[in-house]
N, C-alpha and C positions, 0 to 999 in steps of 0.2 A: 973403333969397336965394330965388330961384325954384327949385322942385323940378324934378327931371329929367323931361322929357316922356315919357309912356308911348307906346311905338311901337304901330302898328296890329297888328303880329303878336302883341305881348304882350296887347293887348286881346282879340284873337280867341282866344288860348290860355286866358285867364281865363274867357272866356265859354263855352268848350267844356266846362268842368267837369273838365278833366284835371289841374288844378293840384294837387289833393289827392293824386292817384295818383302824380304825379311827385315830390312831396315825400316820400311814404312810400317810394318806390323808392330815392331817394337816401339817406334815413336808414338803410334796410336795408343798402345797399351800404357805407356808412361803418362801420356796426357790424361787418359781416363783415370789413372791412379791418382794423379795430382788433384784433379777435380773432386774426386771422392774424398780424399784426405782433407781438402779445404772445406768441403761441406761438413764433414764430421767435426773438424776443428771449430767451426763457427757455432756448432751446437754445444760445445763444451764437453763432448763425450770422448772417451779414449778411442784411438784409431784402431781399426781392424786390420787384419793381415791384407797383404796386397791382392790376394786372390779373390777377395770379396769385391764385386763390381756393383755398379748402379742398378743393373738388371736384377741382381739378387735382392736389393732393397725393395724394388718395385714388386717383385713376386711376394715378398713377405707382407706388403701392404694389401695385396689382393687376397691373400689367405685370411688376413684379419677381417676383411670386409665379409668374406664368405662365412666365417665362424660367427661373427656377431649378428649376421642377418637372420631372417626367418628360414631355418634350415628345412623345415618340412613343407613349406609352401610349394604347391605345384609338383610335388614329387610323384613319380610313377612307382609301381610296385618293384620294378627292376632296380631303380635307384635306391629305394628303401632297403631292399634285401641286400644290396651291395654295401650298405652301411658306410658310404662315403661321408655322410654328415656327422658321423660319430668320431671321426679321426682328427678333427681339428684342421681340416684342409683337404683339398683335392689331391688326386694321385699325381697330377703333373707337377705340383709344387713340392710334394713330400719327398724327402730324401731318406732312403732306407738306412737308418742308423744315425741320423742326426748330422752333425758337421762332417764335411768331407775331410778324410784323414790323409788325402794325398799330400805329399810333400811339395805343395805348390804346383802340382801337376795339372795341366790344362790341355784340353784337346787342341787348342790353338798352337801350343808349343810343339805339338807332334806333327804339324802340317808338312814340314820340310824334312828331307832326308838328312840334312846336316844337323838337325836337332837331335838325332839319335846319337848316343854317346859312342865314343871310340872304345873298342874292346881289345885293342892290340896288346895291352899290358895284362889282360886277364886270361888270355889263351894259354892253356897248359897242354902241350902236345907230347907228353911223355909216353913211355912204352906201356904204361898201365892200361891205356885204352885198348891195346891189342888183346890184353888178357880179358877185358870186359867184352870185347867182340866175340871171343871164343866161348864166353859164358852167356851170350845173348839168347841162345836157344833155350836155356834153362830159366833165365830171369824173365824174359818176355817172349814166350813162344808165339804169341799172336803176331807181334811185329816181325819176328824172324820168319814166320810163314809168309807174311806179306812181302818181305824182301825176296824170298825164294821164288815167289810167283811173279813178281813185277820187276824187281831189280836184282836179279841174281848176280850180275856182273859186279855189283858193289861188294858182294861177299868174297869175291875172288880177286881183289886188288893186290898189287905188289906192295908189300910192307915197306920196301925201301924207296917207294915213289915219293917225290917231294910233294909237299902240301901247297896250299895257295900262296904261301909266303916265298916260294922259290923265285929266283931272279928272272927266270924265263916267263913265269906268269905275271910278275910285276911289269916286265917290259911289254907283255901283250896287253895288259890292262891300261897302260898309259896311253892316252889319246892326245893327239896334237891339239894344243889349246886353240890355235887359230881356226882349225877345221870345226871344232865344237862350237865356237862362237858364230861361225858362219851358218852352220846347219841348225843349231839350237833344237835338236831333236834327241830324244832319249835313245840309248843304244838298244838294239834288238836282242832279246833274250834267246839264246840258242840252246838246243838240247845238250850239246857238249858242255856248255858252261854250267847248266843245271846239274848234270851228272858229276861235274867236278866238285860242286858244292856238296852233293850227296856223299861222295867219297870222303870228303874232308869231315863232314858231320859224323859219318859212321866210323871213320878211323880215329879221329882225334877229338870228336865233340867240339869242333872248332867254333868259337864264338864269332870270329870274323866271317866265316862262311854263313853262320846263322844270321848275322846282321845283314848280309847281302840278300839272304833269302827273305828276310822281313821287308826289305826295301822293294824287292820284286813282288812280294805278296801284296804290298800296298798298291803297287801298280795294277795288279790283277783285280783287286777289290774296287778300285776307282777308275778303271779304264773307260767306263761309260760316262764319267762325270765331265761336264764341260768346264773349260778354263782351269783345268787341274794339271799341274806340272808333275809328270811321272818320271820315276827313276829308270824305268825300262819300258820298251815297247814289246807287246806280245802279239805276234801275228798268226799264231797257229793254235787251234783249239786243243790239240793234243798237248802242246806245251803248257797251255793254260791249266788244263786238268792235272797235268803232272806237277806243275808248280804248286797248285792249291793243295793237292794230296800230300806232297812232300812236306810243305810247311806245317800242315796239320799233324802229320804223324811224327815228324822229327822234333818239333818244338818241345813236347813233354819230355822226350828222352834227353835232350840237351840240358833243359832246366833241371831235371832230376839229377843229372850228373854234377852240375856246377853249384846249384843251390837247392839241395834236397830238403824235403819236408818230412815230418814224422807222422806215420799212420798209427793211431792208437787201437787198442783191442776192441773198444766199443764202437768202432766205425768212424769216429771223429778224427780230425787231424790237427796237428800243430803247425802254425805258419812257419815258413823258413826263417832262420835266424837273420836278424838285421845286420848282416855283415857289409863290408865295403863293396864286395862283389855284387851282392844282391841289390844294394842301392844303385849301383852303376847300371845293372841290367833292368832296373824297374821301368825305365822309359821304354826300353825295347819290348818288355812284356806288355806294357799298356798299349803300345803301338800295335802289337800283334793282336791284342784283344779287340781294340776299337775297329781295326780293319776286318777282323773275323766276323764281328757282329754286323758290320756294314755289308759284308759279303753274303752272310746268311739271308739277309732281307732280299737279296737279288736271286738267290739260287732257286731253281725249279726242279732240279734232278733230285729225286728222293734218296738215291744211293749216296750222292755227294752230301746231301743234308744230314743223312745218318752218320756218315764219317765225320762231318764237321762237329756235330754235337758230341759225339763219342770222344773225340780227341780234345776238344776245347774244355770238356769237363775235367780232364786231368790237370789243367792249368789253373783251375779255380783257386786253389790255395795260395797262389801267387798274387792274386788281385783282390782278395777278400777285404783288405784294408782300404782299398780304393772304392769308396761308396758310389761315385759316379759311374765307374766302369762296371762294378758289380750290378748296379741297378739296370744299366743298359742291357747286359747279358741276361739278367733275370727276366726283364720285360720280353726279350726275344724268346726265351724258353717258354714263358707262359703263353705267348701268342701261338707258338708252334704246338704246344701241348693241347690247345683248345681248337686247333683248326686242321692240323696235318693228318696224314694217314697213321695207322696204328704203329707201324714200325718206327717211324720218326717220333711219334708221341712218346713212345717208351724211353728213347734215349733223352728226350727233352725232360721227362720227369726224373730220370736219373741225374741229370744236371741240376735240377731243382733240389733233389734230395742231397746233392753234394753241398749246396749252399747251407742246408740245415745242419750238415755234419760239421760246419765251422764252429758251432757253439755260440756264435755272435747273436745276442738277443734281438738286436735291431734288424739284422738280416732275416732271422727266423720270423719275426713279426711281419716283415714285408712279404715273405713267402706265403705265410698263412692267409694274409689278407688278399694277395693276388690270386691264389688258388680259388678261394671262395667266390671272389668277384667274377672270375672267368667261368666258373661253374654256373653261377646264377645267370650269366649272360647266355650261356649255351643251352639253358633249359627252358627257353621261352615257349618252345613247341616241341612235341615228341612225335616222331613218326617211326615206321618200321625200319627205316634206314638210319635215322639219327639215334635211336635207342641204344645200339651197341656202343657208339661213341660216348654217349652220356654215362653209361654204366662204367666204361673204362675210366672216365674222368673221376667219377665218384669213388671207385675202388682205389685208384692210384693216389688221389688226394687224401683219402682217409688214412692210407699208410703213411703219408708224410706227416699228417697231423699227430699221430701217436708217437712221433719221434721225440716230442717235447711236451709232456702232459701239462706242465705248468703254464706255458705260453698258450697251448691249445685250450686250456680251461678259460682263459680270458676271452678268447675269440668265440668259443662255443657259448659261453654265458651271454655274450653280447648279441650273437646272431639268433640264439633260441629266444631271447627276450624280444627281438624284433618280430619273430613269428607270433609270439604271444600278444604283442601290441596290435598287429594286424587282425588277429582273431578277436581281440577285445573290441576293436572298432567295428568289426562286422556284426558282432552280437549286439552292440549298443545302438548302432544306427539302423541296421536291418533294412537296407536298401539294396537294389540290384547291383549298383556299383560297389557298395561295401562288400557284398558277398564275393564279387569277382576278385577282390584282393586276397582272398583265401582260396577261392575255388579256381585254381589255375595250376599249370604244370610246374611253375617255379616253386610254389609252396610245397607241392608233393615231393619234388626232388630234394628240396632243402631238408624236409623232415627225414627222408630216406637217407640222405647223406649223414646227418647227425646220428641217426640210429646205427649206421655203419661205423662211425668214429667211436661211439660209446661202446658198441659191441666188441670192437677190437681192443679198446683200452681197458674195459672193465670185464672182459670175458674171463672164464675160469682158467683157461690156459695162460693168458697174460698175467693173471693174478698169481698163479703158481710160479711163473718165472720170476716174479718179484718177491718170492718167499712168503706168499699169503698176504702181502700188504695191499690195501685197496688203492686204486688209482685216484689221482686228484680230480679226475673227471666224473667219478662215481656220483657225487651229489647232483649232477645234471640229469640223471636218468629220470627222476621223478618229474621235474618240470617239463621235460620233453614228452613224457607220457601224457601229462595233463593237457599240454597244448594239442597233441595229436588227437586224443579222444574228444577234446572240445571241438576240433575241426570236423570230426566224424559226425557229431551230433548237430552241427550247424544247420545242415540241410538234409532232411530225411524224406526223400521221394525216390521212386524207382529210376529216374533219370540219373541221379547222383550216386547210385550204388557202385558203379565202377570206380568212382573217386574214393568211396569208403574202402574198397578192396585194396587200393594202393597204400593207403595209410595203415590199414590193418597188417599188411604184409611187412611193413617196416617194424611194427611193434612185435610181430611174431619173431622176426630176426633178432630183435633185442631180447626177447624172452629166452630164445634158444641158447644164446651165447652168454648172457649175464646170469641166467638162472633166476631171474626176477619174476615173481608171480604178477601178472597183469590180467585182470578179468576181461577177456575179449569176447567171450561167448555172448554176452548181452548185445553186442553190436552185429553179430552174425545171425543169431537166431531170428530176429525180426525180418531179415531179408528172406530167409527160407520159409517162414510161416506165412508171410504176406504173399509171396509168390505162389505158394501151393493153394492158397485160399481165394485167389482172384477169379476162379471159375474157368470156363473153357476158353483157351487163348485163341486169338485170331490167326488164321493161316497167312503166311507171307512167303514171298520168293526172294526176300532180301538176304544178303549174306550175313552170317553170324558176326556179332560185334567182337572185335579184337580187344580183349580186356587189358592187354599189355600196353596198348598205344592209345587208349581212350579213357577219359575221365568223365565223359558225359554221353549218354545215349541219345541218338536222334529221336525226334518226336514220333516219326513214323514206325519206329521199332517197338514202341511201348505196347504192352499187352499182346505181343505176338508170340507165337510158339518158339521161334528161334531165339528170341531175346530171353524169355523166361527159362528156357533150357540152359542157356549160357550162364544166367544168374545162379541157378541151382548148382550147376557143375562147379562154378568158381567158389560159391559160398560153402558147399560141403567139403571141397578140397581144403580151403583155408581153415575150416573148423576142425577137420581131421588133422591137419598139419599142426594146429595149435594144441590140440589135445594130446598129440604124440610127442610133445616136447618134454624134456626131463622134469621141469618144475611141475608139470601136470601128470603126465603118464608115469613118471618116476616117483611120484609121491605115494606114501603109504596110505594117504587119505583119498586116493583116486576114486574109489567107489562112491564115496560121499560127495565128491566134487562133481561127478558127472550125472548124479541122480536127477537133479532138476533139468539138466540138458536133455537127457533121454526122455523124461516125461513130456517135455515141451515138444520134442520132435515126434513122439508117438501120437500126440494129440493132433499135430499138423498133418501127419500121414492120413489119419482118419478124415480130416476135413478135406484134404486133397482128393481122396477117393470119392467123397460125396459131391464136391463142387466140379471137379475137372473130369472125373471118370477116366476113360481109356485115353483121352487126349493128353493126360499128364502121367502116363504110365512110366515113361523113361525117367522123369524127374522124381517120381515116387520111388522108383527102383534105386536111384543113386542115394537118396536120403536113407532108405531102409538098409542098404548095404553098410553105410556108415554107422547107423544105430546098432546093427547087429555086432559089428566089430567092437564098438565101444562097450557094449554089454558083456561080450565075451572077455574082454580085457579086464573089466571090473570084477567079474567072477574069478578070473585067474589071480588077481591081486588079493581078493578075499581069501582064497584058498592058501596062498603063500603066507599070509599073516596069521593063520590059525595058531601056529606054534609060537607066536610072539609072547615073551614074558615081561615086557617093559611097557610103560604107559606113555601117553602122548607128551608128557612133560620131560621125558628123558631124551633131550635133543641129540646127544652124542650117539646113543643107540639107534635112534631114528635115522641119523645120517649114515651110519654103517649099513643098516638094512636097505636103505634106498640106493646106496652106492653099489650093492651087489645085484641090483635088478637090471637085467638086460632088456632095454626097451625094444630093440629091433626084433626080438624073438616073441614079443607079445602079438596077439591077433591084430590089434590096431597098428602096431609097428610094421608087420608084414604087409598089411593092406596099404598103408601109405607108401611103402617102398615100391610096390607095384604101380601105384598111382603116379609117383614121381618119375618112374621110368617111362611110363606112357606119355607124360607131358613133355619130358625131355626129347623123346623120339619125335613127337609132333613139332616141337620147337626147331629141331634140326631140319625137318622137312620144310618148314616155313622159311628158314634161312636159305636153304638151297633154292627154293622157289624165288626168293627175293634176289638172289645172286644170278638168276637166270638159268639155273640148271633144270634139266627135264626130270622132275620128280613129281610123282602123283601124291597128293595129300590124302591120307587115310583118315577115316572117322575114328 
């Protein structure tokens, strides 16, 4: 009886010298499995699957110790706001989504090239691929444009040319076994060979060519690793860049052809059908993902990083059931989102958004937790240079949170409750250290972040899109307002006024978008009245305090003219911005609402004239301008409601009347429009100066 014929892949594996390593690794895995099963058998408990190891059991024990211990002892504000103690374990041990659903997949099994499955039986090289190529410009114009610019010769190949399976290529690929055993070195990847793979992928979507590309891609990702057996040697930087770019751009196209997934109208996707072909390709897909994540950690070129995240995102539907792989890539995305430049951050957040589109609750839960923890870590300090990055993080993270209101509610409730706990401790203990737990940048940015989330989720536009149905996050508006106003009242002195301004800005944003009435005037009027009544200010040559990047004023600035002028300017702007929102300015009761405010400001103007004299003329002028515009708007509202035939109890008629009011055309609305343009112009000048451009700052 004839023996079984040894395949070419087996011959190459034996020749590479990796057989001994593979045998040793499998023996070690079997011994570990037997020891574990014996231990479980002695305890009288059912045996777990083979993929559970002793290390997994040790990790579970560590988690239990952490949970049962004193969670709050020795915690910093950063750790507390991160809320790791409320998750039942640390981030390192937590698996996003519970048990790993890989079908026995382990990174150790993907170490050798021979572990990648053969795809010879799956390749389909029919004429239909030529038709797809002719339609490539319509289906994927971006990829077609890339080929025209970089690999135009691939679009002009001979349709009758043989593929990788030709006899000529087979003979060229066969290497003398004795020579390989003597050299024990990986073959050098050439430009011609890479182009041959590209042609085969483009012409036939060849899985054999893609498998070879994955093996070469692994070599590129681990070429700097010591004691690592590589399938190919890459000697040229241009070949390296070409290989990485080709693998990243061609892999989504090949997978979408052989194992397509369905994109739904709401932006979510359905995972590929678990066919025999998909199960065979799963190891190749996971190998590609593990190597891509490893490669990303080593890349420093922003253009290549941008391409990597953009293309890998397209393959997320194929690995979403692999918890270990998904967590590795999610961790990489979160790290890049919190540290890289803006262009790379944007593609990283798009990848994170793709995870949310899976609809997997455990994955979404891990995404929300990771986003908030990275945000808290990035907000320890705020400078002119770091503020744009923090704002980008808050805006992008808030957009992700509103993708799933139900899951977002659980996280928002927990984290807003943490802010309340910190505030309660500060009020109760009343020490300097206790105040610092609330009086810091992290607390300010956390409040602002949740105001952004609630404004997006509970805004009038979002509510209209849901057909008038209230968001699940709406009940959290009240506790957030209570926590924020409590923090404003915690410390009331002139040094802390910049801190008050930041919190009040967050609440004004919430008022404007949710149309919720929040009485903020009582927190701004004391700043104006106390500043005007302090008497003649001290002269100073110090620079004005930047209210955007400071929450505490230096001691030497107190009672100086430059600081008091900055306080009046910021307080009057915020008061005018608050009064010009639709819940206030658009209310039919606007004259009655602003009457006590106008009376208080008129009285403060008289006091300022008496105590400060000409030294406070500029501050008095800013307050008087606001008061005049408010009074004019109140008179305009009174004039418009003279012909009203309904009473205050007729809510429907009141809503109709208020809906017809154009706020921007009122005196106060026009005044605030000019003020916002002036502040925006000044902000742009500051940004240009920060970036080193020769721009003069105007007063």
